[in-house]
VOBA-1610 file (N, C-alpha, C; in pm, whole numbers, padded with zeros to 5 digits, always signed):
BEGIN
Met+01902-00973-02102Met+02001-01030-02011Met+01931-01079-01885Lys+01958-01199-01847Lys+01899-01252-01724Lys+01961-01184-01603Lys+01906-01212-01488Lys+01966-01161-01365Lys+02111-01208-01361His+02200-01114-01343His+02342-01150-01357His+02428-01050-01281Phe+02529-01099-01212Phe+02623-01010-01146Phe+02726-00962-01246Leu+02750-00833-01247Leu+02849-00772-01333Leu+02942-00690-01246Tyr+03065-00731-01235Tyr+03160-00660-01150Tyr+03222-00546-01230Ile+03215-00427-01176Ile+03254-00307-01249Ile+03371-00241-01178Val+03480-00219-01252Val+03594-00149-01193Val+03559-00003-01176Pro+03623+00070-01083Pro+03583+00207-01054Pro+03580+00298-01175Ala+03678+00288-01265Ala+03680+00377-01381Ala+03559+00354-01469Leu+03523+00228-01491Leu+03407+00199-01572Leu+03280+00243-01501Leu+03275+00225-01371Leu+03160+00267-01295Leu+03137+00417-01311Phe+03247+00495-01303Phe+03236+00640-01322Phe+03184+00672-01461Ala+03232+00598-01560Ala+03189+00623-01697Ala+03042+00593-01715Leu+02997+00484-01655Leu+02857+00447-01668Leu+02767+00554-01609Ile+02805+00606-01493Ile+02722+00707-01429Ile+02730+00839-01504Ser+02851+00876-01550Ser+02870+01004-01615Ser+02803+01009-01750Cys+02804+00897-01824Cys+02754+00896-01960Cys+02609+00856-01970Gly+02548+00821-01860Gly+02410+00777-01863Gly+02318+00889-01906Asn+02210+00853-01972Asn+02109+00949-02015Asn+02032+00996-01892Ser+02038+01123-01861Ser+01974+01173-01739Ser+01824+01153-01742Ser+01764+01143-01860Ser+01619+01123-01868Ser+01579+00985-01821Asn+01674+00893-01809Asn+01644+00758-01764Asn+01685+00735-01619Thr+01717+00843-01548Thr+01764+00830-01411Thr+01660+00882-01315Ala+01615+00796-01224Ala+01517+00837-01124Ala+01583+00932-01025Thr+01513+01040-00992Thr+01564+01134-00895Thr+01531+01086-00756Val+01631+01078-00671Val+01612+01031-00534Val+01622+01149-00440Ala+01515+01182-00373Ala+01517+01291-00277Ala+01592+01250-00151Pro+01664+01342-00090Pro+01734+01308+00035Pro+01634+01262+00141Leu+01672+01160+00214Leu+01585+01107+00319Leu+01657+01116+00452Asp+01581+01147+00555Asp+01637+01148+00689Asp+01670+01006+00732Glu+01768+00994+00820Glu+01800+00864+00875Glu+01681+00811+00956Val+01664+00680+00953Val+01556+00620+01028Val+01586+00629+01177Thr+01492+00680+01254Thr+01503+00685+01399Thr+01402+00588+01457Ala+01450+00496+01536Ala+01363+00390+01587Ala+01275+00443+01700Thr+01174+00522+01661Thr+01083+00577+01760Thr+00967+00483+01789Ile+00946+00387+01701Ile+00836+00292+01717Ile+00892+00151+01709Lys+00852+00066+01802Lys+00888-00075+01794Lys+00785-00146+01706Ala+00831-00197+01595Ala+00740-00266+01503Ala+00691-00396+01564Pro+00576-00445+01518Pro+00532-00579+01560Pro+00635-00684+01521Asp+00625-00799+01583Asp+00718-00908+01554Asp+00677-00982+01427Phe+00765-00981+01330Phe+00744-01058+01207Phe+00757-01206+01240Asn+00673-01289+01179Asn+00671-01432+01208Asn+00730-01509+01090Gly+00854-01556+01106Gly+00919-01630+00999Gly+00852-01762+00967Asp+00796-01828+01068Asp+00727-01954+01045Asp+00602-01933+00961Ser+00532-01824+00987Ser+00413-01792+00908Ser+00451-01762+00764Ala+00558-01683+00745Ala+00605-01655+00609Ala+00644-01782+00537Tyr+00710-01874+00609Tyr+00748-02003+00551Tyr+00623-02079+00504Ala+00518-02078+00583Ala+00394-02146+00544Ala+00336-02085+00416Tyr+00350-01954+00401Tyr+00300-01889+00279Tyr+00388-01924+00158Val+00517-01941+00180Val+00605-01986+00072Val+00565-02127+00029Lys+00546-02213+00126Lys+00507-02352+00097Lys+00373-02359+00025Ala+00279-02275+00066Ala+00147-02275+00002Ala+00159-02246-00147Gln+00247-02154-00183Gln+00267-02123-00326Gln+00328-02243-00398Cys+00430-02303-00337Cys+00499-02415-00401Cys+00407-02537-00416Asp+00313-02552-00325Asp+00223-02666-00330Asp+00135-02666-00456Phe+00119-02551-00519Phe+00043-02547-00644Phe+00122-02606-00760Gly+00254-02616-00744Gly+00341-02659-00852Gly+00408-02538-00915Pro+00495-02558-01014Pro+00562-02446-01081Pro+00462-02344-01135Arg+00480-02218-01101Arg+00386-02112-01134Arg+00426-02047-01268Val+00419-02129-01371Val+00459-02087-01506Val+00338-02025-01576Pro+00354-01905-01632Pro+00242-01840-01701Pro+00175-01932-01803Asn+00043-01919-01813Asn-00044-02000-01899Asn-00070-02139-01843Gly-00018-02168-01723Gly-00037-02299-01663Gly-00143-02297-01553Thr-00194-02415-01520Thr-00297-02428-01417Thr-00247-02385-01280Ala-00124-02423-01246Ala-00069-02384-01116Ala-00058-02232-01103His-00022-02168-01211His-00014-02022-01214His-00151-01961-01187Asp-00253-02012-01252Asp-00389-01962-01233Asp-00434-01981-01089Lys-00413-02100-01036Lys-00462-02131-00901Lys-00387-02052-00795Cys-00257-02037-00811Cys-00181-01960-00714Cys-00220-01813-00719Gly-00243-01759-00838Gly-00288-01622-00851Gly-00420-01600-00780Asp-00513-01695-00798Asp-00642-01685-00728Asp-00623-01688-00577Trp-00532-01774-00531Trp-00505-01784-00388Trp-00448-01654-00333Leu-00356-01593-00406Leu-00298-01467-00360Leu-00403-01357-00350Val-00489-01347-00449Val-00596-01247-00445Val-00686-01271-00324Gln-00724-01396-00304Gln-00811-01430-00191Gln-00742-01401-00058Lys-00615-01440-00046Lys-00544-01423+00080Lys-00526-01275+00115Phe-00482-01195+00019Phe-00465-01052+00046Phe-00599-00986+00080Thr-00705-01029+00013Thr-00837-00974+00044Thr-00879-01010+00186Glu-00858-01136+00224Glu-00889-01179+00360Glu-00811-01100+00464Leu-00693-01055+00427Leu-00607-00983+00519Leu-00628-00832+00513Gly-00738-00791+00454Gly-00781-00653+00462Gly-00727-00558+00358Ala-00662-00609+00255Ala-00606-00522+00152Ala-00710-00488+00047Thr-00690-00373-00017Thr-00762-00341-00140Thr-00682-00400-00255Val-00738-00499-00322Val-00663-00575-00422Val-00699-00529-00563Thr-00596-00502-00641Thr-00612-00465-00781Thr-00535-00565-00866Glu-00593-00605-00976Glu-00524-00696-01069Glu-00503-00627-01203Gln-00391-00656-01263Gln-00363-00615-01400Gln-00351-00742-01484Lys-00439-00756-01581Lys-00437-00874-01668Lys-00425-00829-01813Asp-00334-00893-01885Asp-00317-00861-02026Asp-00238-00974-02090Asn-00235-00976-02220Asn-00154-01070-02295Asn-00025-01000-02338Val+00088-01060-02307Val+00217-01003-02345Val+00296-01107-02424Lys+00388-01059-02506Lys+00465-01149-02592Lys+00596-01188-02526Ala+00626-01317-02528Ala+00750-01370-02471Ala+00863-01364-02573Trp+00982-01400-02530Trp+01102-01397-02615Trp+01087-01480-02741Asp+01006-01590-02732Asp+00988-01679-02846Asp+00861-01650-02924Gly+00796-01538-02896Gly+00674-01499-02965Gly+00547-01555-02904Ala+00559-01637-02801Ala+00441-01694-02736Ala+00361-01584-02666Ser+00229-01598-02668Ser+00141-01504-02599Ser+00120-01554-02456Leu+00154-01473-02359Leu+00146-01511-02219Leu+00038-01430-02148Lys-00037-01497-02063Lys-00141-01431-01985Lys-00077-01373-01859Met-00050-01244-01863Met+00014-01176-01751Met-00089-01140-01645Arg-00045-01146-01518Arg-00133-01112-01406Arg-00049-01050-01294Asn-00049-00920-01287Asn+00011-00850-01173Asn-00095-00836-01064Ile-00055-00855-00940Ile-00148-00850-00827Ile-00096-00747-00727Ile-00178-00648-00695Ile-00137-00539-00607Ile-00229-00536-00486Ala-00172-00546-00367Ala-00247-00539-00241Ala-00212-00407-00173Ser-00310-00320-00158Ser-00285-00185-00106Ser-00346-00168+00033Tyr-00269-00104+00119Tyr-00315-00066+00252Tyr-00311+00086+00263Lys-00421+00144+00314Lys-00441+00288+00315Lys-00426+00345+00173Pro-00503+00295+00078Pro-00487+00342-00060Pro-00515+00491-00077Glu-00585+00551+00019Glu-00617+00693+00009Glu-00500+00782+00049Ser-00398+00726+00113Ser-00287+00807+00162Ser-00188+00842+00052Gly-00146+00967+00051Gly-00044+01009-00045Gly+00096+00976+00002Lys+00110+00935+00128Lys+00240+00895+00182Lys+00249+00743+00175Arg+00331+00691+00084Arg+00332+00548+00061Arg+00471+00495+00030Val+00487+00366+00054Val+00602+00293+00005Val+00550+00168-00065Met+00634+00111-00150Met+00596-00011-00220Met+00697-00121-00191Ile+00646-00240-00161Ile+00728-00359-00146Ile+00687-00453-00258Cys+00782-00514-00327Cys+00746-00594-00444Cys+00832-00720-00454Ala+00781-00815-00528Ala+00850-00941-00557Ala+00782-01002-00677His+00848-01095-00744His+00781-01165-00853His+00723-01296-00802Trp+00605-01332-00854Trp+00537-01450-00804Trp+00539-01567-00903Asp+00588-01546-01024Asp+00601-01655-01120Asp+00727-01735-01091Ser+00737-01853-01151Ser+00859-01933-01136Ser+00916-01966-01274Arg+01044-01997-01277Arg+01119-02019-01400Arg+01066-02142-01474Pro+01033-02128-01604Pro+00983-02243-01680Pro+01089-02348-01711Trp+01216-02312-01690Trp+01324-02403-01728Trp+01433-02401-01620Ala+01478-02522-01582Ala+01589-02533-01486Ala+01720-02528-01564Asp+01744-02414-01630Asp+01853-02406-01727Asp+01990-02388-01662Asn+01996-02384-01529Asn+02126-02385-01461Asn+02143-02511-01377Asp+02057-02609-01398Asp+02066-02734-01321Asp+02193-02810-01361Pro+02258-02874-01264Pro+02380-02949-01298Pro+02357-03064-01394Asp+02233-03113-01404Asp+02199-03221-01496Asp+02133-03162-01621Pro+02200-03167-01737Pro+02142-03110-01860Pro+02005-03167-01895Lys+01974-03287-01847Lys+01843-03346-01876Lys+01729-03266-01814Asn+01761-03184-01716Asn+01659-03105-01648Asn+01644-02963-01702His+01721-02928-01802His+01725-02789-01847His+01594-02738-01906His+01505-02827-01944His+01375-02785-01998His+01262-02809-01898Thr+01296-02838-01774Thr+01197-02870-01672Thr+01168-02747-01587Pro+01041-02713-01562Pro+01010-02597-01477Pro+01048-02621-01332Ile+01076-02513-01261Ile+01122-02523-01122Ile+01012-02477-01026Asp+01025-02519-00900Asp+00929-02475-00797Asp+00945-02327-00765Gly+01066-02276-00772Gly+01088-02135-00742Gly+01054-02100-00598Ala+01093-02185-00504Ala+01065-02158-00364Ala+01138-02033-00317Asp+01266-02023-00351Asp+01342-01904-00317Asp+01325-01796-00422Asp+01340-01835-00549Asp+01335-01740-00660Asp+01190-01711-00697Gly+01128-01629-00614Gly+00990-01590-00637Gly+00907-01604-00512Ala+00882-01727-00467Ala+00787-01750-00358Ala+00834-01692-00226Ser+00966-01685-00202Ser+01014-01635-00073Ser+00977-01488-00053Gly+00997-01406-00155Gly+00962-01265-00143Gly+00813-01244-00125Val+00734-01321-00199Val+00588-01311-00187Val+00543-01360-00050Gly+00606-01467+00001Gly+00572-01516+00134Gly+00594-01410+00240Ile+00703-01335+00230Ile+00727-01225+00323Ile+00618-01119+00309Met+00577-01088+00186Met+00475-00986+00167Met+00340-01029+00224Val+00305-01156+00211Val+00178-01202+00268Val+00183-01192+00421Glu+00297-01224+00480Glu+00309-01209+00625Glu+00306-01062+00666Leu+00365-00973+00585Leu+00352-00830+00611Leu+00204-00791+00611Ala+00129-00843+00515Ala-00014-00813+00508Ala-00086-00859+00634Arg-00049-00976+00684Arg-00112-01026+00807Arg-00082-00934+00924Gln+00039-00881+00929Gln+00075-00787+01035Gln+00002-00654+01018Phe-00011-00608+00893Phe-00081-00481+00868Phe-00226-00489+00911Gln-00288-00604+00891Gln-00428-00619+00931Gln-00444-00601+01082Lys-00344-00644+01157Lys-00350-00634+01303Lys-00310-00495+01352Gln-00210-00436+01287Gln-00161-00304+01328Gln-00104-00233+01207Met-00176-00135+01156Met-00130-00063+01039Met-00018+00034+01072Pro+00081+00045+00983Pro+00179+00152+00998Pro+00113+00286+00967Glu+00186+00393+00993Glu+00129+00527+00973Glu+00109+00559+00826Ile+00195+00506+00740Ile+00188+00538+00598Ile+00115+00428+00521Gly+00080+00457+00396Gly+00022+00357+00309Gly+00129+00267+00250Val+00093+00142+00223Val+00187+00045+00168Val+00119-00031+00055Asp+00192-00048-00054Asp+00147-00132-00165Asp+00238-00254-00174Leu+00179-00371-00170Leu+00251-00497-00186Leu+00224-00545-00328Ile+00326-00542-00413Ile+00306-00565-00556Ile+00371-00697-00597Cys+00288-00788-00647Cys+00335-00917-00698Cys+00349-00906-00850Phe+00471-00894-00898Phe+00496-00883-01041Phe+00495-01022-01104Asp+00436-01032-01220Asp+00434-01156-01295Asp+00548-01156-01398Met+00585-01274-01443Met+00672-01295-01559Met+00810-01231-01549Glu+00863-01222-01427Glu+01002-01178-01416Glu+01095-01283-01473Asp+01060-01410-01455Asp+01153-01520-01483Asp+01125-01592-01615Tyr+01060-01525-01709Tyr+01035-01588-01839Tyr+01139-01544-01943Gly+01253-01495-01896Gly+01357-01449-01988Gly+01418-01561-02070Thr+01483-01524-02178Thr+01543-01620-02272Thr+01628-01724-02199Pro+01601-01853-02221Pro+01676-01958-02151Pro+01820-01969-02201Asp+01906-02018-02114Asp+02047-02032-02150Asp+02067-02125-02269Trp+01980-02226-02281Trp+02001-02323-02387Trp+01960-02272-02526Tyr+01894-02158-02531Tyr+01852-02103-02661Tyr+01973-02049-02735Glu+01991-02090-02860Glu+02111-02055-02935Glu+02096-01927-03016Gly+01976-01870-03019Gly+01955-01746-03092Gly+01987-01624-03007Glu+01937-01510-03051Glu+01963-01384-02981Glu+01891-01380-02847His+01960-01332-02745His+01903-01317-02612His+01865-01170-02591Asp+01736-01147-02577Asp+01684-01012-02563Asp+01682-00972-02415Asp+01750-00863-02382Asp+01753-00816-02244Asp+01613-00792-02189Lys+01523-00745-02273Lys+01390-00709-02227Lys+01294-00827-02220Ser+01345-00949-02242Ser+01259-01066-02229Ser+01235-01100-02082Trp+01309-01035-01992Trp+01293-01053-01848Trp+01204-00942-01792Cys+01149-00966-01675Cys+01077-00862-01599Cys+00959-00804-01677Leu+00882-00891-01741Leu+00773-00843-01825Leu+00661-00779-01743Gly+00631-00836-01627Gly+00525-00779-01545Gly+00560-00643-01488Ser+00683-00627-01442Ser+00723-00497-01387Ser+00739-00393-01497Gln+00780-00435-01617Gln+00782-00340-01729Gln+00642-00290-01757Tyr+00545-00382-01759Tyr+00406-00345-01786Tyr+00357-00248-01679Trp+00376-00283-01551Trp+00328-00198-01442Trp+00396-00061-01445Ser+00524-00058-01475Ser+00597+00069-01474Ser+00547+00164-01582His+00504+00108-01695His+00444+00191-01801His+00300+00228-01766Thr+00230+00135-01699Thr+00087+00155-01669Thr+00060+00114-01525Pro+00090+00201-01427Pro+00067+00165-01287Pro-00080+00135-01259His-00104+00065-01150His-00241+00025-01114His-00328+00145-01078Thr-00265+00257-01041Thr-00335+00382-01012Thr-00274+00492-01095Ala-00356+00568-01165Ala-00305+00676-01250Ala-00226+00775-01165Gly-00108+00811-01212Gly-00025+00906-01141Gly+00037+00850-01015Tyr+00045+00718-01006Tyr+00096+00655-00884Tyr+00237+00703-00851Asn+00258+00722-00721Asn+00393+00756-00675Asn+00412+00698-00536Ala+00536+00671-00502Ala+00573+00622-00370Ala+00706+00684-00332Arg+00731+00694-00202Arg+00859+00747-00157Arg+00974+00663-00210Tyr+00953+00532-00205Tyr+01055+00440-00253Tyr+00995+00301-00263Gly+01069+00213-00327Gly+01029+00073-00337Gly+01140-00017-00289Val+01101-00135-00240Val+01197-00238-00200Val+01156-00367-00270Leu+01244-00418-00354Leu+01222-00544-00424Leu+01285-00657-00345Leu+01208-00764-00325Leu+01257-00884-00256Leu+01274-00995-00359Asp+01393-01048-00372Asp+01416-01156-00468Asp+01515-01256-00408Met+01469-01379-00394Met+01552-01487-00339Met+01596-01452-00196Val+01498-01437-00108Val+01525-01390+00028Val+01494-01499+00132Gly+01503-01628+00092Gly+01464-01733+00184Gly+01563-01844+00207Asn+01673-01848+00134Asn+01767-01960+00150Asn+01850-01948+00277Arg+01900-02061+00324Arg+01983-02063+00444Arg+02111-01983+00424Asn+02146-01906+00525Asn+02275-01836+00530Asn+02298-01738+00415Ser+02189-01689+00356Ser+02205-01589+00249Ser+02260-01460+00305Ser+02346-01395+00229Ser+02397-01262+00264Ser+02355-01166+00153Phe+02312-01047+00194Phe+02255-00951+00099Phe+02349-00832+00085Tyr+02423-00834-00026Tyr+02516-00726-00055Tyr+02440-00610-00119Gln+02507-00497-00136Gln+02443-00377-00190Gln+02455-00376-00343Glu+02344-00400-00408Glu+02340-00415-00553Glu+02366-00281-00622Tyr+02435-00287-00736Tyr+02484-00166-00803Tyr+02372-00068-00843Phe+02269-00116-00914Phe+02164-00025-00960Phe+02085+00032-00842Ser+02077-00044-00734Ser+02010+00006-00614Ser+02085+00128-00559Thr+02215+00119-00552Thr+02293+00232-00500Thr+02300+00346-00601Arg+02291+00314-00729Arg+02294+00420-00831Arg+02167+00504-00827Tyr+02052+00436-00818Tyr+01925+00507-00826Tyr+01868+00545-00690Ala+01901+00472-00586Ala+01834+00492-00457Ala+01932+00468-00342Lys+02043+00538-00345Lys+02148+00516-00247Lys+02099+00541-00105Ser+02015+00643-00088Ser+01967+00675+00046Ser+01879+00564+00102Ile+01808+00491+00015Ile+01724+00380+00061Ile+01811+00261+00099Val+01914+00235+00020Val+02010+00131+00057Val+02067+00161+00195Lys+02108+00284+00215Lys+02165+00324+00344Lys+02065+00304+00457Lys+01941+00341+00433Lys+01835+00327+00532Lys+01817+00181+00573Ile+01807+00091+00475Ile+01782-00051+00503Ile+01903-00116+00569Trp+02021-00093+00513Trp+02141-00159+00565Trp+02179-00105+00703Asn+02158+00023+00727Asn+02183+00076+00860Asn+02088+00015+00963Lys+01963+00000+00924Lys+01866-00060+01015Lys+01905-00205+01046Ala+01945-00279+00944Ala+01989-00417+00968Ala+02108-00421+01064Gly+02201-00328+01046Gly+02316-00322+01136Gly+02274-00289+01278Asp+02181-00195+01293Asp+02133-00158+01426Asp+02066-00276+01496Met+02010-00368+01417Met+01940-00484+01472Met+02033-00603+01492Gly+02163-00583+01469Gly+02259-00691+01487Gly+02269-00786+01371Met+02222-00743+01254Met+02221-00829+01136Met+02318-00782+01030Gly+02415-00699+01070Gly+02508-00644+00972Gly+02589-00749+00900Gly+02614-00862+00965Gly+02689-00968+00899Gly+02616-01029+00781Arg+02484-01026+00785Arg+02404-01079+00675Arg+02366-00970+00574Phe+02384-00844+00614Phe+02364-00730+00525Phe+02496-00652+00518Pro+02600-00712+00458Pro+02730-00644+00455Pro+02725-00521+00366Lys+02795-00419+00408Lys+02800-00296+00329Lys+02912-00309+00225Lys+02888-00404+00134Lys+02983-00434+00028Lys+02911-00436-00106Asp+02987-00407-00212Asp+02929-00404-00347Asp+02885-00544-00388Gly+02765-00551-00445Gly+02710-00678-00488Gly+02699-00695-00637Gly+02757-00605-00715Gly+02747-00617-00859Gly+02614-00565-00911Ala+02595-00568-01042Ala+02475-00515-01107Ala+02386-00630-01152Ile+02254-00614-01133Ile+02161-00722-01159Ile+02042-00670-01238Thr+02006-00741-01345Thr+01884-00711-01416Thr+01769-00776-01340Asp+01679-00694-01287Asp+01571-00743-01204Asp+01455-00643-01211Asp+01347-00672-01139Asp+01227-00589-01149Asp+01247-00446-01102His+01350-00418-01025His+01369-00280-00979His+01418-00188-01091Ile+01470-00245-01200Ile+01520-00162-01310Ile+01408-00084-01377Pro+01300-00149-01426Pro+01192-00068-01484Pro+01123+00023-01383Val+01115-00018-01256Val+01056+00070-01156Val+01136+00199-01145Asn+01268+00188-01146Asn+01354+00306-01142Asn+01352+00385-01272Glu+01368+00316-01384Glu+01392+00386-01510Glu+01265+00429-01582Ile+01158+00356-01563Ile+01032+00389-01632Ile+00935+00460-01540Ala+00908+00399-01423Ala+00814+00459-01328Ala+00877+00575-01250Lys+01012+00584-01252Lys+01085+00691-01184Lys+01064+00690-01032Ile+01047+00571-00977Ile+01037+00555-00833Ile+01167+00491-00784Pro+01239+00555-00692Pro+01364+00495-00643Pro+01337+00362-00577Cys+01399+00258-00627Cys+01369+00122-00580Cys+01499+00043-00566Ile+01512-00029-00455Ile+01631-00111-00433Ile+01596-00259-00443Asp+01698-00340-00456Asp+01682-00485-00468Asp+01753-00552-00352Ile+01678-00620-00265Ile+01738-00705-00163Ile+01749-00844-00224Ile+01870-00882-00257Ile+01895-01006-00330Ile+02030-01061-00283Pro+02044-01192-00269Pro+02168-01246-00212Pro+02283-01251-00312Met+02400-01262-00256Met+02520-01284-00335Met+02603-01392-00268Tyr+02652-01484-00348Tyr+02738-01593-00301Tyr+02870-01584-00376Pro+02964-01502-00329Pro+03087-01478-00405Pro+03174-01601-00423Asp+03159-01702-00338Asp+03244-01821-00347Asp+03172-01943-00403Cys+03051-01925-00454Cys+02973-02038-00505Cys+03010-02066-00650Lys+03051-02187-00678Lys+03095-02221-00813Lys+02977-02237-00909Glu+02859-02272-00857Glu+02743-02294-00945Glu+02687-02162-00997Ser+02679-02061-00910Ser+02622-01933-00949Ser+02646-01832-00839Ser+02663-01706-00875Ser+02673-01600-00775Ser+02544-01583-00698Phe+02434-01641-00748Phe+02305-01637-00680Phe+02285-01757-00590Gly+02385-01844-00579Gly+02374-01960-00493Gly+02352-02089-00569Pro+02368-02202-00502Pro+02365-02332-00570Pro+02227-02376-00618Thr+02119-02315-00570Thr+01985-02361-00611Thr+01927-02277-00725Trp+01994-02170-00763Trp+01938-02075-00860Trp+01911-02142-00995His+01786-02136-01040His+01743-02191-01168His+01776-02340-01180Thr+01760-02410-01069Thr+01778-02556-01067Thr+01655-02619-01002Leu+01643-02750-01014Leu+01532-02820-00950Leu+01548-02823-00798Ser+01664-02786-00748Ser+01685-02780-00604Ser+01624-02655-00539Asp+01573-02564-00622Asp+01506-02446-00566Asp+01367-02487-00521Asn+01362-02560-00409Asn+01235-02610-00356Asn+01226-02578-00207Ile+01115-02615-00147Ile+01086-02575-00009Ile+01188-02631+00090Ser+01256-02739+00056Ser+01352-02798+00151Ser+01469-02705+00179Asn+01494-02608+00093Asn+01606-02517+00112Asn+01564-02380+00166Ile+01439-02366+00205Ile+01391-02239+00261Ile+01407-02242+00412Asp+01459-02134+00466Asp+01486-02123+00609Asp+01397-02015+00671Pro+01310-02051+00763Pro+01225-01950+00829Pro+01307-01839+00895Ala+01429-01871+00940Ala+01512-01770+01006Ala+01554-01660+00909Thr+01583-01695+00785Thr+01617-01593+00685Thr+01497-01507+00653Leu+01381-01570+00636Leu+01258-01494+00614Leu+01230-01400+00730Gln+01251-01450+00851Gln+01230-01371+00973Gln+01321-01248+00972Met+01447-01268+00939Met+01544-01159+00941Met+01505-01049+00842Val+01482-01087+00717Val+01448-00988+00615Val+01316-00920+00647Gly+01217-00999+00689Gly+01087-00943+00720Gly+01091-00844+00836Gln+01169-00876+00940Gln+01175-00786+01056Gln+01245-00655+01023Val+01350-00663+00940Val+01416-00540+00897Val+01316-00450+00824Leu+01239-00507+00733Leu+01139-00428+00661Leu+01036-00370+00756Met+00990-00449+00852Met+00889-00403+00947Met+00942-00282+01025Glu+01066-00289+01073Glu+01120-00181+01152Glu+01132-00053+01070Val+01163-00067+00942Val+01172+00051+00855Val+01033+00107+00826Ile+00941+00021+00784Ile+00807+00067+00745Ile+00734+00133+00861Tyr+00739+00073+00979Tyr+00664+00128+01092Tyr+00726+00255+01149Asn+00844+00291+01101Asn+00905+00416+01143Asn+00903+00521+01034Glu+00824+00498+00927Glu+00800+00601+00827Glu+00682+00688+00875His+00694+00817+00853His+00589+00910+00898His+00547+01001+00784
//
């Protein structure tokens, strides 16, 4: 199943939680409320925007393609320049249609020796097909993925630039998952396999970059750059990591951004945080927008279309999301 909003009535929601297999549920330890004892550095939305554009300038980052290779090399080089310990995971994985894909997860670690850590993640690949484009002629055309992929990674690269100047007290892993968006296309008339999505995060969750890896929690960034995006509270995030949702949304409210981080249900979404929660057993939330009144998609009018390009990325949205993360990370002890 592709990323999709599923609205659940309360009775069904209770049934889903009650009947779930407890062995597949990540245990979330109670967390203290964030106290703003430290003023985080200022996140630079313009810098994050430049990093989003740099990714898009390579072209669609479709696995097995030249742009994918070149952008991956650039990410490794950039994170290394910014003082991270960079680890790569490379392997061949099978796609929904049996194609062999060259997977490349990229992990940038700060204070890798510290046992106190959090993980921030996003996918860096882009959709091979604009299968939600209003023009059917474009349904087999790859997209730039400026918002759907590059925006989250752009924020992470700017986080890395800030970490190089002033490290937070805890360790941080910035994880670029590959092949989130290679799921079965809408135009395919055969069976749609739920597990055809999020291939890189599935791989990492089964085989983390460090043996026995653990983190207090994870935050997934997906489509965090479009103008006027609002980030509702996603269902699986609240199911597996409710205290982290509370931490992030409370911080956004304290910073005067509650209107863009409404404390409202955002439906359930298949995304990279699912294997992190269910396989790696690390409580992980998804910061992802919801457009309840958008006729094209609940993910907004550019989702999986050729319009998902740099012209629709807003530095102010990147600034907002990035600063919320900075205030939370720099107040972890």
